[in-house]
Structures are given as C-alpha cells and as structure tokens.
Residue, then its C-alpha position, 0 to 999 in steps of 0.5 A: m218226584e223220582i220216576t221209579a221202576a215200580l211206579v212205571k210198572e204200576l202205571r203199565e199194569r193199570s193202563g196196558a201202555g208200553m213201558m216207554e210210554c208210561k215213563k214219558a207219561l210220568v215225566e210229563n206229569a211230575g210223577n203223578i200216576e193219576a194225571a199220567a193215566d189220564w194223559l195216556r188216555t188222551q194220547g190214546l184217543a189222539k192216536a186212535d183218531k190218526k189211525a181211523t182212516r187206515v184200511a182195516a179189512e182183517g179181524r174176526v166175527a164173534l158170536g153172542q147168544a142169550g135168551g133166545k137171541a143170537l148175534l154176530v159182530e164183525l170187528n176189524c183190524e189192519t192185519d191178520f197178525v193182530g186179528k189173532d192177538e189175545n187182546f183183540v180176541k177178548f175184546a171181540a168176545d166181550v163186545a158180542a156178549a155185551a151186545v146180545a145181552a143188551g139186544a143191540a145190533d146197531v154199531e153206534a149203540i154197541k159202542s156206548l155199551q159198558l163192559a165188565d171193567g166199567q169202560t164203554v166199548e168205544q173206550v176199550r177200542q181206543a185203548l187197544v188202538a193206542k196199545i197195539g198200534e193198528n186201526m180197529q173198528v166195530r164194523r157191523a152186527a146182526m141179530i136173530s131170534g127164534g125158538n131154534i137157532g143154529a150158529y156156526i163160526h168157521s175155524n178161521d173166526k172170519l166167517g159166521v152164520l146164524v139161522a132161525l127155524e120154527g120147529g125142526t131140531p138143533e141138529l137141523a139148525k146147525g146143519l143149515a148154518m154150516h150149509i149157508a157158510a159153504m154155499n153162500p145163498q143170497y136170498l131165502d127163496m125166489s120171492e126175495v129176489p129183487e126185480e132188478v136181479v130178475a131183469r138182469e138175468r133175463n137180459i143175459a138169458m135172452e142174449q145167450a138164446k137169441d141165435s138159437g133159431k127157436p120159435p118165439e114161444i119156445l124161446e120164451k120157455m127156454i129163457q124162463g127156465k134158465i132164469r128160474k134155474t140160475l136164481a134158484e141156485q142163489t136161494l137157500l130153499g133152491q139149493a141142494y143140501a150140502a149136509p153129508d147125510a142129505n142123500g141128494m135132498g134139496v134144502e127145502e125138502a130137508i126142512k119140510k121133512a123135519g116139519a120146520k120153517v126158516t124164518g131168517f138167516v145171516r151170513m157174515n164174512v170179515g172184510e166183505g166190501i172193503e178194498k184190501k191192501e195186500e201185505n205179506f207176513a214179513e211186512e206184517v211182522m216188521k209193522q208190529v216191531k216198528a209199532s212197539q218201538 
C-alpha cells in the first residue's frame, strides 16, 4: 500500500507523534493505520520505560477543586522548558481535575484514572513521553477538605498551598494560604513538633549557652526560652502574620479574631527532595532540538 502524505497526516493527528515516526510506523505496518497506531503506542511505552530513570525535577503543581475538597498534584519533567509546554500544562490540569473528582490522592490510584478522552492518566503520560522526549512523572498528590478552603498557586506554577478552616472567611483562608507559601511553616503548632526535633534544638541551645556562666536554674530557663522561640517560628500559629493588613498581629491572633480554626494545611513545591542537575537554557533548547530530530 502506498504511504501517502494524507495517510501520514491522519496518523499524526490521531497519535500526536512526529511526522517521521508516523511514516515509519506506516511503513512497518504496510500502510495499515490501525496497526500503525498500535505500533506507535508500543514504541511509546518502550521509550517511556527507557526515560523513566532520568532525573525529572522540574514541572508544575496543579490545583483541583470540587465538592468541598481541594487537591494539589505535582507533575515532574526534566526541564523547565517542557514544564511550560502546552501539552504538559493541559495534562497537569486534567490530572488534577480527575483526581479531585475521584477523591484520589494516592499516585498509583491516580495513574489508573480515566481522562476525558477515554485514556488513563498513565497512558497519556506514556504518550507524552514519546511525543516530547522527556521523562515525566506524577510524583505526589495531597487532598484537603473542609468548609472553608484557601488555595494558592504561585505565579511560576511550581508552588502550591491548601489550607482548611473551620469558620472564618474566604479572605482569611486565601490570606493564610499565601502566608504559608511565603513563610513555609513546618508544623501547625508546637504539639506537632516531633520529639527528636525538640531534642536537637535543646542540644544546640545547651551548646550555645554552656559558657554563659549563669547559674543552672537560670541557664535552664534560658535554654527553654530559646527552644520555644526557635520552634514557634517553625509553626504556623507561632509566626507573625505576613498579610499586608496584619498590623503586627500573629497568625494565631488573626485566626482567633476571625473566630476560626485551622484544621490542616499542605504546601507543595516542585522538586523538593530531588537532586537536580543544573542545566543552562541553551542546553535545554539543544536537547529539545535533538529530541525532535
């Protein structure tokens, strides 16, 4: 069967693969477009497997909201260049919407969810890896629920925050989400600080105060005060509220004044805990050029 330009174009539109890949698929399958489409999917899976070990520390955080729930999902790729690609951006939004609708925050469960086109998240991911040429992963997700949820996605789409309140106002919830984005509290309050963290701070405080010459009882009070101050700054309720109109109020004071209570929060930043490979923009562009050849 003759491999016409129209046939190549039809397969390209169906599969999203490159022109040369589509032509090769049709040649390999004697012009049978159905067999060629399956062949491309098989080849895409092989490519995805080969790329799966490459470091993917860029990407974006996507937000999904539905029915009193909100979800953040981190999707990773290898370069910031691809993280802004319209196909990757759409994929991230579709994954977040499907996950929150299904109430799924487990990555393996999310991978099996069906998207609007009938394919699963994992199938679309594999197809994108084959099409764009980079490792891509759904890395993690977190969901929160409550009567008053504040959500914030930073302008670079790499940092997202959710906070849930009992009571309060939508304005307070959004303000707290932005505060958490800026100040990065590790815990809600002192009760959540692990014992090992307290012990580590105590050792540091004791080492700093050992040559002060103070009596033991005074020294102990100094150490306790330093521990409280240091750890309070790592908790949401112990921080000074970063809102422009806070007028010196602390977060805890602002929440109590609004008759509210924080029931939970999530802060997600792309690439946290992943060892990144530094690349310059020129190298990223050349990588994309080579991948498209």
